[in-house]
Each structure stands twice: as C-alpha cells, then as structure tokens.
C-alpha positions as CSV (number, residue, x, y, z in Angstrom):
1,X,28.9,-47.3,-24.1
2,X,25.2,-47.3,-24.1
3,X,22.9,-44.6,-24.8
4,X,21.1,-42.9,-21.8
5,X,17.6,-43.9,-21.1
6,X,15.4,-42.2,-23.8
7,X,11.7,-41.9,-23.4
8,X,11.5,-39.9,-26.8
9,X,8.8,-41.6,-29.2
10,X,9.6,-41.6,-32.8
11,X,6.1,-41.3,-34.2
12,X,5.6,-41.5,-37.8
13,X,3.5,-39.0,-39.6
14,X,1.3,-39.4,-42.7
15,X,3.2,-38.7,-45.8
16,X,2.2,-37.0,-48.8
17,X,2.0,-38.3,-52.6
18,X,4.9,-35.8,-53.4
19,X,7.1,-37.4,-50.6
20,X,6.2,-40.8,-51.5
21,X,7.2,-40.1,-55.3
22,X,10.7,-39.1,-53.7
23,X,11.0,-42.2,-51.6
24,X,9.7,-44.9,-54.0
25,X,9.2,-43.3,-57.6
26,X,8.2,-46.8,-58.8
27,X,4.9,-46.4,-57.0
28,X,3.8,-43.9,-59.5
29,X,4.7,-45.9,-62.6
30,X,2.3,-45.2,-65.4
31,X,2.6,-48.5,-67.1
32,X,4.1,-51.9,-66.4
33,X,7.6,-52.8,-67.6
34,X,7.9,-53.6,-71.2
35,X,7.6,-57.7,-72.0
36,X,4.6,-58.4,-69.5
37,X,2.5,-61.2,-70.7
38,X,-1.5,-60.2,-72.0
39,X,-2.6,-61.7,-68.8
40,X,-0.9,-59.2,-66.6
41,X,-3.3,-56.3,-65.5
42,X,-1.5,-53.1,-64.8
43,X,-2.8,-51.3,-61.8
44,X,-0.6,-48.5,-60.4
45,X,0.4,-48.8,-56.8
46,X,-0.6,-45.0,-56.5
47,X,-4.1,-46.1,-57.1
48,X,-4.2,-48.7,-54.3
49,X,-2.6,-45.9,-52.2
50,X,-5.5,-43.5,-53.0
51,X,-8.1,-46.1,-52.0
52,X,-6.2,-47.4,-48.7
53,X,-6.4,-43.4,-47.9
54,X,-9.9,-43.1,-48.5
55,X,-10.4,-46.4,-46.2
56,X,-8.5,-44.7,-43.3
57,X,-5.4,-46.3,-44.0
58,X,-2.4,-43.6,-43.9
59,X,1.1,-44.3,-45.7
60,X,3.9,-43.4,-43.3
61,X,7.0,-44.9,-44.9
62,X,8.0,-46.1,-48.4
63,X,11.2,-47.6,-49.9
64,X,12.1,-49.6,-53.1
65,X,14.4,-51.8,-54.2
66,X,17.8,-51.0,-55.7
67,X,18.1,-52.1,-59.5
68,X,20.9,-52.4,-61.8
69,X,19.0,-52.9,-65.1
70,X,18.1,-49.6,-66.7
71,X,15.0,-51.1,-68.1
72,X,13.8,-52.0,-64.6
73,X,14.1,-48.4,-63.0
74,X,10.9,-47.0,-62.1
75,X,9.1,-50.4,-62.0
76,X,11.1,-52.2,-59.4
77,X,9.8,-53.9,-56.2
78,X,8.7,-51.4,-53.4
79,X,7.1,-51.2,-50.1
80,X,4.8,-48.8,-48.2
81,X,3.8,-49.1,-44.9
82,X,0.4,-48.0,-43.5
83,X,-1.0,-47.0,-40.1
84,X,-4.6,-46.6,-39.5
85,X,-5.2,-42.7,-39.4
86,X,-6.8,-42.6,-35.9
87,X,-3.6,-44.5,-34.6
88,X,-0.9,-41.9,-35.9
89,X,0.6,-40.3,-33.0
90,X,-0.7,-42.5,-30.6
91,X,1.2,-43.1,-27.0
92,X,2.6,-46.7,-26.5
93,X,5.5,-48.8,-27.2
94,X,4.4,-49.8,-30.7
95,X,1.9,-49.4,-33.4
96,X,0.3,-52.0,-35.6
97,X,1.1,-51.6,-39.4
98,X,0.4,-53.1,-42.6
99,X,3.2,-53.3,-45.1
100,X,2.1,-53.3,-48.8
101,X,4.6,-54.8,-51.4
102,X,4.3,-54.6,-55.1
103,X,6.3,-54.1,-58.3
104,X,5.5,-53.3,-61.9
105,X,8.3,-55.3,-63.3
106,X,6.9,-58.8,-62.8
107,X,9.1,-59.6,-59.7
108,X,6.4,-59.5,-57.3
109,X,2.4,-59.7,-56.9
110,X,0.8,-57.3,-54.4
111,X,1.5,-58.5,-51.1
112,X,0.1,-57.7,-47.6
113,X,2.2,-58.1,-44.3
114,X,1.3,-57.7,-40.7
115,X,4.1,-55.4,-39.1
116,X,4.7,-53.5,-36.0
117,X,6.6,-50.2,-35.9
118,X,8.5,-49.7,-32.5
119,X,8.1,-46.0,-31.4
120,X,10.7,-46.1,-28.8
121,X,13.8,-46.8,-31.5
122,X,12.0,-46.3,-34.8
123,X,12.4,-49.8,-35.9
124,X,9.9,-51.3,-38.2
125,X,9.4,-55.1,-37.2
126,X,7.7,-57.6,-39.8
127,X,6.0,-60.5,-38.4
128,X,6.7,-63.9,-39.8
129,X,4.3,-65.9,-42.0
130,X,4.2,-68.6,-39.7
131,X,2.4,-66.2,-37.2
132,X,-0.1,-64.4,-39.6
133,X,0.1,-65.6,-43.3
134,X,0.9,-62.9,-45.7
135,X,-1.8,-62.2,-48.3
136,X,-0.8,-62.3,-52.0
137,X,-2.9,-60.7,-54.8
138,X,-2.2,-61.4,-58.4
139,X,-2.2,-58.6,-61.2
140,X,-5.5,-59.7,-62.6
141,X,-7.9,-56.8,-62.5
142,X,-9.6,-56.9,-59.3
143,X,-6.6,-56.2,-57.0
144,X,-8.0,-53.0,-55.7
145,X,-11.0,-54.3,-53.9
146,X,-9.0,-57.5,-52.8
147,X,-6.3,-55.2,-51.3
148,X,-8.7,-53.1,-49.4
149,X,-10.7,-56.4,-48.0
150,X,-7.2,-57.9,-47.1
151,X,-6.2,-55.2,-45.2
152,X,-9.2,-55.0,-43.1
153,X,-8.8,-58.9,-42.5
154,X,-5.3,-58.2,-41.3
155,X,-6.6,-55.3,-39.0
156,X,-8.8,-57.9,-37.4
157,X,-5.9,-60.0,-36.3
158,X,-4.1,-57.1,-34.4
159,X,-5.4,-58.3,-31.0
160,X,-3.8,-61.5,-31.7
161,X,-0.5,-59.9,-32.6
162,X,-0.6,-57.9,-29.2
163,X,-1.0,-61.4,-27.6
164,X,2.3,-62.5,-29.3
165,X,4.2,-59.5,-28.2
166,X,3.1,-60.0,-24.5
167,X,4.0,-63.8,-24.8
168,X,7.7,-62.8,-26.0
169,X,7.5,-60.4,-22.9
170,X,6.7,-63.1,-20.5
171,X,9.2,-65.6,-21.8
172,X,12.3,-65.2,-19.6
173,X,15.4,-66.3,-21.5
174,X,18.4,-68.0,-19.9
175,X,21.9,-66.7,-20.9
176,X,22.4,-69.8,-22.8
177,X,19.1,-69.3,-24.8
178,X,19.9,-65.6,-25.3
179,X,23.0,-66.6,-26.8
180,X,21.8,-69.4,-29.0
181,X,19.1,-66.9,-30.2
182,X,21.8,-64.4,-31.1
183,X,24.1,-67.1,-32.8
184,X,21.1,-68.3,-35.0
185,X,20.4,-64.6,-35.9
186,X,24.0,-63.9,-37.0
187,X,23.7,-67.2,-39.2
188,X,20.7,-65.5,-40.9
189,X,22.7,-62.9,-42.2
190,X,26.5,-64.1,-42.5
191,X,25.8,-67.9,-42.7
192,X,28.4,-68.9,-40.3
193,X,29.2,-67.6,-36.6
194,X,33.0,-68.2,-37.1
195,X,32.9,-65.9,-40.3
196,X,30.7,-62.9,-38.8
197,X,32.4,-59.6,-38.4
198,X,30.5,-59.4,-34.8
199,X,30.1,-62.0,-32.0
200,X,26.8,-63.1,-30.3
201,X,27.9,-61.0,-27.2
202,X,28.2,-57.9,-29.4
203,X,24.6,-58.6,-31.0
204,X,23.1,-58.9,-27.8
205,X,24.3,-55.3,-26.7
206,X,21.5,-53.0,-25.9
207,X,21.3,-49.4,-27.2
208,X,18.8,-48.0,-24.7
209,X,17.9,-49.2,-21.3
210,X,14.1,-50.1,-22.4
211,X,15.9,-53.0,-24.0
212,X,18.1,-54.1,-21.0
213,X,17.0,-57.4,-19.8
214,X,16.7,-61.1,-20.7
215,X,12.8,-61.6,-21.5
216,X,12.3,-62.6,-25.4
217,X,10.9,-59.5,-26.5
218,X,14.2,-57.3,-25.3
219,X,16.4,-60.0,-26.7
220,X,14.5,-60.2,-29.8
221,X,14.5,-56.5,-30.2
222,X,18.1,-55.9,-29.4
223,X,19.2,-58.7,-31.8
224,X,17.0,-57.0,-34.6
225,X,18.0,-53.6,-34.3
226,X,21.7,-54.5,-34.3
227,X,21.6,-56.7,-37.1
228,X,19.4,-54.6,-39.5
229,X,20.9,-51.1,-38.5
230,X,24.7,-52.2,-38.3
231,X,27.1,-49.6,-37.0
232,X,28.8,-52.2,-34.6
233,X,32.5,-53.0,-34.4
234,X,33.8,-55.9,-32.6
235,X,37.4,-55.5,-31.7
236,X,37.5,-59.2,-30.8
237,X,36.8,-60.7,-34.3
238,X,39.5,-60.6,-36.9
239,X,39.5,-62.2,-40.5
240,X,41.5,-65.2,-41.6
241,X,44.4,-62.9,-42.8
242,X,44.6,-61.2,-39.2
243,X,42.9,-57.7,-40.1
244,X,40.0,-56.6,-37.9
245,X,36.5,-56.3,-39.5
246,X,34.9,-53.0,-40.3
247,X,31.8,-51.7,-38.7
248,X,28.9,-53.7,-39.9
249,X,26.8,-52.2,-42.5
250,X,23.0,-51.4,-42.2
251,X,20.7,-53.5,-44.2
252,X,19.4,-51.4,-47.0
253,X,18.1,-53.8,-49.4
254,X,14.3,-54.0,-49.6
255,X,14.2,-58.0,-50.2
256,X,16.9,-58.8,-47.6
257,X,14.9,-56.5,-45.2
258,X,12.1,-58.6,-45.3
259,X,13.7,-61.7,-45.2
260,X,15.6,-60.9,-42.1
261,X,12.7,-59.3,-40.5
262,X,10.5,-62.4,-40.9
263,X,13.3,-64.7,-40.1
264,X,14.0,-63.3,-36.8
265,X,10.2,-63.0,-35.9
266,X,10.1,-66.7,-36.7
267,X,13.2,-67.5,-34.8
268,X,11.6,-65.8,-31.6
269,X,8.4,-67.7,-32.2
270,X,10.3,-70.9,-32.2
271,X,12.3,-69.9,-29.0
272,X,9.0,-68.9,-27.3
273,X,7.8,-72.2,-27.8
274,X,11.2,-73.9,-26.6
275,X,12.4,-75.0,-30.0
276,X,15.4,-73.1,-31.3
277,X,16.5,-74.0,-34.7
278,X,20.2,-73.5,-36.1
279,X,19.1,-71.6,-39.1
280,X,15.6,-70.2,-40.0
281,X,14.9,-69.2,-43.5
282,X,11.7,-67.1,-44.2
283,X,10.4,-66.7,-47.6
284,X,10.0,-63.2,-49.0
C-alpha cells in the first residue's frame, strides 16, 4: 500500500529565464495592469530576479495564480522560489529557500517568505509568519534594494529555522495528538471533519518509510503532503447521499498553497508548544 524505502533526492536546479517565462509569464510583464494609481511604481519581477541572481540567489521553481478575468492575464500574482547558488545539489534532507511573491495587478506587494524544500519527497514547505515574519515591500520605487537586503535578513535566520525543524523531530506525539493534528489540518482545507472526503487516519498515512513514526516532523510532513498533493481515496467515507467521494485533488491554486502551507506550520508550532487549536488560519 505504501512506497518502498526511497533514498532518491529530488534536487532542484537553477532555471533559466526562458523556463521562468513558461512557468510564470507574469514575471516578465512589461507594464502594470491598466488602472493603477499614480503612486504605484512598476518594477517588473524579472528585474528583481536578475538582481537576485547577481547576489547569489538562484530561481529554482515558479508558478502563477490562475485568473479568469482576461485583463489580469499576464499581470497576476506569481511566486518564485530561490535557493542560494552554493546550496543547489547539496546532500541532506532539506534545503532553505526564499519564496518571492508579487503581482502586477495590485493584488500583492512584493513579499518574501522563509521556506524549506524537502529533497526526499520534493515538497516545498512554507514557514508560518508566527515563526519568521514575512517581509512585505510596497511598489514605491526602491523595491530592488529593499528586497535584496530583506533576502539576506531572512538568510540570517536559517540556523533558527533548522532549530525549529529539530525541535519538531524531538517532539514525540501520542496517537491522540497525531489524530488531533490531522483533524485540525483537515478542517483547514474542508472546514468540517465529518464532510471531508478523507479521515484523519487516511491523512496520517505515510508514502515513504522516512516518514513512518510519530514525531512531530514526521506527522507534519505526512499530513502536509497528503493534503496538498491529494490523490487519496478513502473507501470508509461517503457523501450524505450515500455515494463515495472521488480521490482528493491536489492543491494547485497559488494563494491556497501559501495559506495551507503556512497554516500547517503554525499548527505544528502550536502542537510543539503543547497547544492544539481546533482551527488555524494563516494570512497569505
């Protein structure tokens, strides 16, 4: 039922501007969306990417928000994840990243978020603002310098981030705590445990032996992957009309990905401290 032990490391590599343009065309917008105020200063994200490369930050992944309004296409919110160039291809369980979020349609300021990329499963985790406050920069003209400075400010917190991971690993959960964590996580995505297409037991299933166990780091990673990647079918669950649920869908929306990732980290932090709220909602 579960995958065999797999030691393959899913390293990311630096991506070119050509690939960035395919994954998130809005990065290369040449102007802001029509209707922005006179106080809005347009600086294309591509210019920030260029500056980040020059300062030793390599873009390794990108995505943009799906939009329905035609006038927002090419200007919508997008996210680029960066690693330090000297960290690409490193051996280990995870590598620190910075997630840069921006838009050219007034829906987002420049934001920098502390993040982790887990090499063993290819999962991109995001750290809740309660752990390391995200940095927001307005579109006012001095963004490039501010973002570069902020990226190095976040880089200085990486040792603390590693300490948080190790504290998760050291925290052993009882079966009751693990189930409570899974139920609270389910409520983050589906609002009510009884209406969700999967049970807590299903969300707690592991996909690789590295995640088998009941320390908080293992439980958190199992729940994060199952909730965001989807693909689970729980034959014990039925709708009100008696029909079975289909397989859970992966989370593909950018805003929802950020919200769930941050909320799950916040939930893990709460449990590490011995406090498990019923529902946690992080701001994106």
